[in-house]
C-alpha positions in Angstrom: 0.1 0.1 -0.1 1.5 3.5 -1.0 0.8 6.5 0.9 0.4 10.0 -1.0 -0.2 13.4 0.4 0.2 15.6 -2.4 -2.0 16.5 -5.3 1.2 16.2 -7.6 2.2 12.9 -7.0 -1.4 11.8 -7.2 -2.2 13.3 -10.5 1.3 11.7 -11.7 0.1 8.0 -11.1 0.1 6.1 -14.2 -1.7 3.0 -14.4 -1.5 0.0 -16.5 -3.6 0.1 -19.7 -7.3 -1.1 -19.5 -6.6 -1.2 -15.8 -10.2 -0.4 -13.9 -9.8 2.3 -11.1 -12.0 2.2 -8.2 -12.2 5.0 -5.5 -13.5 5.5 -1.9 -13.7 8.7 -0.5 -13.8 9.1 3.2 -13.1 11.4 6.3 -11.3 8.8 7.9 -12.4 7.1 11.3 -12.8 4.3 9.3 -15.5 1.6 10.3 -17.1 -1.6 8.6 -19.1 0.6 6.6 -16.0 2.0 5.0 -14.4 -1.2 4.5 -17.4 -2.7 2.8 -17.1 -0.1 -0.1 -13.2 -0.8 0.0 -14.3 -4.7 -0.4 -16.4 -4.0 -3.4 -13.9 -2.0 -5.3 -11.4 -4.7 -4.8 -13.7 -7.1 -5.9 -14.6 -5.2 -9.1 -11.7 -3.3 -9.9 -7.9 -3.8 -10.7 -6.5 -0.8 -8.4 -8.3 0.7 -5.1 -7.8 4.3 -4.1 -9.1 5.2 -0.7 -9.0 9.1 0.3 -8.9 10.4 3.9 -9.9 14.3 4.2 -11.9 15.8 6.7 -13.5 18.5 4.3 -13.9 21.7 6.2 -16.0 23.1 3.4 -19.1 20.7 4.3 -19.1 21.5 8.2 -21.2 24.5 8.9 -20.8 26.9 11.9 -21.2 25.2 15.4 -20.8 21.9 13.9 -18.2 19.1 14.9 -15.3 20.0 12.4 -12.8 20.4 15.2 -13.9 17.5 17.0 -14.7 14.9 14.1 -12.8 11.7 15.3 -9.6 11.0 13.6 -7.3 8.3 14.2 -4.9 8.2 11.0 -2.5 5.1 12.2 -5.7 2.9 12.7 -7.1 3.9 9.5 -4.0 3.1 7.7 -3.6 -0.3 9.4 -7.2 -1.4 8.3 -6.9 -0.3 4.7 -3.5 -2.2 4.5 -5.3 -5.3 6.1 -7.7 -4.9 3.1 -5.6 -4.8 0.6 -6.0 -0.9 -0.9 -3.5 -0.1 -3.2 -3.2 3.8 -2.6 -4.2 5.9 0.2 -4.4 9.9 -0.6 -4.4 12.1 2.3 -4.2 15.6 1.2 -4.4 18.5 3.7 -6.8 21.6 3.7 -4.2 23.9 2.4 -3.5 21.7 -0.5 -7.5 21.2 -1.2 -8.4 24.9 -0.7 -5.4 27.1 -1.2 -5.4 31.0 -0.4 -7.4 32.4 -2.7 -9.8 29.6 -3.5 -12.9 30.6 -4.8 -14.7 28.0 -6.9 -17.8 26.1 -5.7 -20.0 23.4 -7.1 -23.9 22.9 -6.3 -26.4 21.1 -7.5 -29.8 23.3 -7.7 -33.1 22.1 -6.2 -31.6 19.2 -4.2 -29.0 20.5 -2.1 -31.5 22.6 0.2 -33.9 19.8 1.2 -33.7 17.2 3.9 -30.1 17.5 5.2 -29.4 20.4 3.0 -32.4 22.7 4.8 -30.3 22.3 8.4 -27.1 22.1 7.3 -26.8 25.1 4.8 -24.1 24.9 2.5 -23.3 21.3 3.2 -23.9 19.9 -0.2 -22.1 22.9 -1.8 -18.9 21.7 0.2 -19.4 18.0 -0.5 -19.9 18.6 -4.4 -16.7 20.6 -4.4 -14.4 18.1 -2.7 -15.8 15.4 -4.8 -15.4 16.8 -7.8 -11.7 17.8 -7.0 -11.1 14.5 -5.9 -12.5 12.8 -8.9 -10.5 15.0 -11.2 -7.4 14.4 -9.1 -7.7 10.6 -8.8 -9.8 10.0 -12.2 -11.3 6.8 -11.1 -13.7 4.8 -13.1 -15.8 3.8 -10.4 -16.6 5.6 -7.0 -17.7 3.6 -4.2 -20.3 5.1 -1.9 -22.7 3.7 1.1 -26.5 4.2 0.9 -26.6 5.5 4.3 -25.7 8.9 3.1 -28.7 8.7 0.3 -29.2 12.3 -0.3 -25.4 13.0 -1.0 -25.1 9.6 -3.3 -28.0 11.0 -5.4 -26.7 14.7 -5.6 -23.2 13.4 -6.6 -24.7 11.1 -9.3 -26.5 14.4 -10.8 -23.3 16.1 -10.5 -21.2 13.7 -12.4 -23.8 13.2 -15.2 -24.4 17.0 -15.6 -20.6 17.7 -15.8 -20.1 14.9 -18.2 -17.5 12.9 -16.1 -16.6 9.3 -16.8 -16.7 8.4 -13.3 -19.9 6.0 -12.1 -20.9 5.8 -8.6 -21.7 2.6 -7.1 -23.9 2.5 -4.2 -23.4 -0.1 -1.4 -25.8 -1.3 1.4 -25.9 0.1 5.0 -24.0 -1.8 7.1 -25.5 -2.1 10.3 -24.4 -3.3 14.1 -26.2 -6.4 15.4 -28.8 -4.4 16.8 -29.6 -2.6 13.4 -28.0 0.9 14.3 -26.4 2.2 11.3 -22.3 2.3 11.3 -21.4 5.8 11.7 -18.0 7.5 12.6 -20.1 9.8 14.9 -21.4 6.8 16.9 -18.4 7.1 19.1 -20.0 10.4 20.2 -22.8 8.2 21.9 -22.7 7.3 25.5 -24.0 3.7 26.6 -27.5 5.4 27.3 -27.6 7.4 23.8 -26.3 4.6 22.4 -29.5 2.5 23.3 -31.6 5.5 22.2 -30.0 5.8 19.0 -31.9 2.6 17.9 -34.9 4.3 17.4 -34.2 5.2 13.9 -33.9 1.7 12.8 -36.7 0.9 14.8 -38.8 3.7 13.2 -38.1 2.3 9.7 -38.8 -1.2 10.5 -42.2 0.0 11.7 -42.8 1.9 8.6 -42.1 -1.2 6.7 -44.4 -3.4 8.8 -47.2 -0.5 8.4 -46.6 -0.5 4.5 -47.1 -4.5 4.6 -50.7 -3.9 6.7 -51.6 -1.6 3.8 -51.0 2.0 5.5 -49.8 3.7 2.1 -49.9 7.4 3.1 -46.4 9.0 3.2 -47.5 11.7 5.4 -49.0 9.2 8.0 -46.1 6.8 8.0 -43.8 9.8 8.7 -45.8 11.0 11.5 -45.9 7.7 13.2 -42.0 7.4 12.6 -41.7 10.8 14.1 -43.7 10.0 17.0 -41.7 6.6 18.0 -38.5 8.8 17.7 -39.7 11.6 19.7 -41.0 9.1 22.3 -37.4 8.1 23.1 -36.2 11.5 24.1 -34.8 11.8 20.8 -35.2 14.9 18.8 -36.4 14.8 15.0 -34.7 16.6 12.4 -36.7 15.2 9.8 -38.5 12.3 8.6 -39.6 11.9 5.0 -40.3 9.6 2.4 -38.8 10.2 -1.0 -38.7 8.7 -4.3 -35.4 6.7 -4.6 -35.1 7.9 -8.4 -35.0 11.7 -7.9 -35.8 12.5 -4.3 -39.2 13.7 -5.0 -41.7 13.5 -1.9 -44.6 10.9 -3.1 -48.5 11.3 -1.4 -48.5 7.3 -1.4 -45.8 4.7 -1.3 -44.4 2.6 -4.1 -42.0 0.4 -4.7 -39.4 3.3 -5.2 -40.4 4.8 -1.9 -37.6 5.1 0.9 -37.9 6.7 4.2 -35.3 8.9 5.2 -34.6 10.2 9.0 -32.2 12.5 10.6 -32.4 12.9 14.4 -30.5 14.1 17.1 -29.7 11.7 20.1 -28.2 14.0 22.7 -25.9 16.6 20.6 -25.4 13.6 18.3 -26.9 14.1 14.6 -27.7 10.7 13.0 -29.2 9.7 9.7 -30.5 6.3 8.3 -32.9 5.4 5.7 -34.7 2.2 4.1 -36.7 1.2 1.3 -40.5 0.5 2.4 -41.1 -2.1 0.0 -38.8 -5.0 -0.2 -37.5 -5.9 -3.4 
């Protein structure tokens, strides 16, 4: 495994003709969710590149940029054991040098759901991912379904800007009790760790209600929000979206996905699930 921390060295890499390049962009503090993306890339591609970069542009005021968990030594050990070929870890000054002023935004989808409560978040995400794709030049980029809105927005960005990178969405990896894996789970004390299960339970409840014949999106969302609030967690949003375009349907169909963001203590968690099993 080779470590690269400069843009020039990353851009100068030469790969054998015809090799498929897989890319996993991360902010580090890796867990099995990230590593499942590495495994998918290793299975599909000839070379796998992972980036580790805590992107300041996607954090808003009073968010957890300074306290975001970091453990580079542990991350590198995990990636080496998984057979990663290159790890790219630029610093903020390289990615946003003095005088930087160019930003990328997908209109209409960046100010709903997570974008409504995290102003400018997706502008930062789109900008850094575009920069990373231009630097790494992967054929495939592996992203988890947990950040479903992010994945959807980035698919549109890559298409609109005529880039040759294809996003491969990968299933959410969960703890045995259902909690979605997240780097921010480390913030949860034992009591809040139990409360955090309310997101998963709300999703499972909604699936069961759909199977029982309840198809009105607003009703399902209200019931899920009530379950979450009953545990002491605070709902940011509970919505049902069309997985294809992030529109909000009135009734559930085979494309409907419930998406949730909630605060457990001070920790903001997200989760989602299709409401009709394939």
